[in-house]
C-alpha positions in Angstrom: 20.9 -9.2 -3.1 18.8 -6.1 -4.2 16.5 -8.4 -6.1 15.9 -10.5 -3.0 15.0 -7.3 -0.8 12.8 -6.1 -3.5 10.9 -9.4 -3.7 10.7 -9.0 0.0 9.3 -5.6 -0.3 6.7 -6.9 -2.7 5.5 -9.6 -0.4 5.3 -7.0 2.3 3.2 -4.9 0.6 0.7 -7.7 -0.1 0.9 -8.9 3.5 0.4 -5.3 5.1 -2.7 -4.7 2.5 -4.2 -7.7 4.1 -3.7 -7.1 7.5 -4.8 -3.5 7.2 -8.1 -4.7 5.5 -8.7 -7.2 8.1 -8.2 -4.8 10.8 -10.4 -2.3 9.2 -13.5 -2.7 11.1 -11.7 -2.6 14.4 -13.4 -0.8 17.5 -12.2 0.1 20.8 -15.3 0.0 22.8 -18.1 1.6 20.7 -15.4 4.0 19.0 -14.2 3.1 15.6 -10.1 2.8 16.0 -8.7 3.5 12.4 -5.3 1.8 13.6 -5.3 0.5 9.8 -5.3 3.7 8.3 -2.2 4.8 10.4 -0.4 1.8 9.3 -1.4 2.5 5.9 -0.3 6.0 5.6 3.2 5.2 7.3 4.3 1.8 5.6 3.2 2.4 1.8 5.5 5.5 1.5 8.2 3.4 3.3 7.8 0.5 1.0 8.2 3.0 -2.0 11.1 4.8 -0.5 12.7 1.6 0.0 12.0 0.2 -3.4 13.5 3.5 -4.8 16.6 3.2 -3.1 17.3 -0.5 -4.7 15.8 0.9 -8.2 15.8 4.5 -8.6 13.5 4.1 -11.6 9.7 5.3 -11.0 8.0 2.3 -12.8 10.0 -0.1 -10.4 9.8 2.0 -7.3 6.0 2.1 -7.7 5.7 -1.7 -7.7 5.3 -2.1 -3.9 2.2 0.5 -4.3 0.7 -1.3 -7.0 0.9 -4.7 -5.6 -0.6 -3.1 -2.3 -3.3 -1.6 -4.2 -4.2 -4.8 -6.3 -4.4 -6.9 -3.2 -6.3 -4.3 -1.5 -9.0 -4.0 -4.0 -8.9 -7.6 -4.9 -9.4 -8.9 -1.3 -11.6 -5.8 -0.5 -14.0 -6.4 -3.5 -13.8 -9.8 -4.2 -13.4 -10.8 -0.6 -12.6 -14.2 1.0 -15.9 -16.0 1.0 -17.8 -13.6 -1.1 -17.4 -10.7 1.9 -17.2 -7.2 0.5 -14.8 -5.7 3.2 -14.1 -2.2 1.4 -17.9 -1.7 0.3 -19.5 -0.6 3.5 -21.2 2.6 5.1 -18.0 3.0 7.1 -15.9 6.2 6.6 -13.0 4.0 6.9 -13.6 2.0 4.0 -13.0 5.0 1.9 -10.1 6.4 4.0 -8.1 3.3 3.6 -6.9 3.5 0.1 -6.5 7.2 0.1 -4.2 7.0 3.4 -1.9 4.1 1.5 -2.0 5.6 -1.7 -1.7 9.2 -1.4 1.5 9.5 0.9 2.9 6.8 -1.5 2.4 8.9 -4.3 4.2 12.2 -2.7 7.1 9.8 -2.1 7.0 8.5 -5.6 7.0 11.9 -7.0 10.4 12.5 -5.1 12.2 10.0 -7.3 14.0 11.8 -9.6 13.4 10.3 -13.3 16.1 8.4 -15.1 17.8 10.4 -17.7 18.3 8.7 -21.0 21.8 7.9 -21.7 23.3 9.5 -24.7 26.1 7.5 -26.2 
């Protein structure tokens, strides 16, 4: 059961990266609306914390963050149809990776390392 939930966490990480990237250039009227930044700041730590509860190993708990970052940079820099979604002159393009990775890194730092067993 844990493997299935972990697989869904990885799928969620990829889907959230896609959603956050697609809604990044959103405006409310003439004001930039950073809803993607808020979503990234809330969901990536949650994904890492949930993965850490399933597998309390830092390498495995970091996989949702790695999947999120790879998806974000792959689609943001290579883009669907050649569009560059992350390379713009907008401040939100720089803030999205930071808002997603920094809170998740803090949560990841709180996962205790696994002590080697002495037999």
